[in-house]
Every structure is written in C-alpha cells, then in structure tokens.
C-alpha positions as CSV (number, residue, x, y, z in Angstrom):
1,M,0.0,0.0,0.0
2,R,2.8,2.4,0.9
3,F,4.6,2.0,-2.4
4,G,1.4,2.3,-4.4
5,L,0.6,5.5,-2.6
6,V,4.1,7.0,-3.2
7,G,3.9,6.0,-6.9
8,A,0.4,7.5,-7.3
9,L,1.4,10.8,-5.6
10,T,4.6,11.0,-7.7
11,G,2.6,10.5,-10.9
12,Y,0.1,13.1,-9.9
13,F,2.9,15.5,-9.1
14,F,4.6,14.9,-12.5
15,V,1.4,15.6,-14.4
16,N,1.0,18.9,-12.5
17,L,4.6,19.7,-12.9
18,R,4.4,19.3,-16.6
19,A,1.4,21.6,-16.8
20,T,3.0,24.2,-14.6
21,F,6.5,24.6,-16.0
22,P,7.1,25.3,-19.6
23,L,9.4,22.7,-21.1
24,T,12.1,23.6,-23.6
25,L,15.5,22.4,-24.5
26,D,16.3,25.8,-26.1
27,L,18.5,27.4,-23.5
28,S,18.3,30.8,-25.2
29,A,14.6,31.1,-24.6
30,W,13.4,33.4,-21.9
31,Y,11.6,30.6,-20.0
32,A,14.6,28.2,-20.0
33,S,15.3,28.7,-16.4
34,G,11.8,27.6,-15.4
35,S,12.2,24.6,-17.7
36,L,15.5,23.6,-16.1
37,T,13.9,24.1,-12.6
38,G,11.0,21.8,-13.5
39,L,13.3,19.2,-14.9
40,G,15.6,19.4,-11.8
41,I,12.6,18.9,-9.5
42,A,11.4,16.0,-11.6
43,A,14.8,14.3,-11.6
44,A,15.2,14.8,-7.8
45,L,11.7,13.4,-7.2
46,A,12.4,10.4,-9.4
47,F,15.7,9.7,-7.5
48,V,14.0,10.0,-4.1
49,T,11.1,7.7,-5.0
50,F,13.5,5.1,-6.4
51,W,15.5,5.3,-3.2
52,I,12.3,4.7,-1.2
53,S,11.3,1.8,-3.4
54,L,14.5,0.0,-2.5
55,G,13.3,-0.4,1.1
56,G,16.7,-0.1,2.8
57,R,18.4,-2.5,0.4
58,S,21.6,-1.6,-1.3
59,L,21.5,-1.6,-5.1
60,L,25.2,-2.3,-5.6
61,R,25.7,-4.8,-2.8
62,D,23.1,-7.1,-4.1
63,A,24.5,-6.9,-7.6
64,L,28.0,-7.7,-6.5
65,E,27.1,-10.7,-4.3
66,N,25.5,-12.6,-7.2
C-alpha cells in the first residue's frame, strides 16, 4: 500500500509539474530557467522515489554478491 501511494502521488505531481513549468531544451529562450527548474525537480523526485522503493536494500551490494 505504501509504495502504491508513493507512486500515485509521484505520478500526480509529475502531471501537475508538466502543466505548470514550460518545457524547452532551447537554453536561449526566456523561460529556459523555469524549464530547467522543473526538470531538476522531476529528476530529484524520481531519485527519491527510487531510493524509497529499495526499502533499505543496497543496489550495488546485491548486484556484487550474485
């Protein structure tokens, strides 16, 4: 239940983030700073939710033991 709730909230946040921040890869546009801010928030949120989904397990330790 906890991971489903975190995933649902993250998905809802990404949908609202995409609607709020204008997205562009043209760094000379006047709204490029807002676009980079939105992409940074999205990347940070994706990293945090991935870390939560591990549930205390180490990603590299498990790969090296097998």
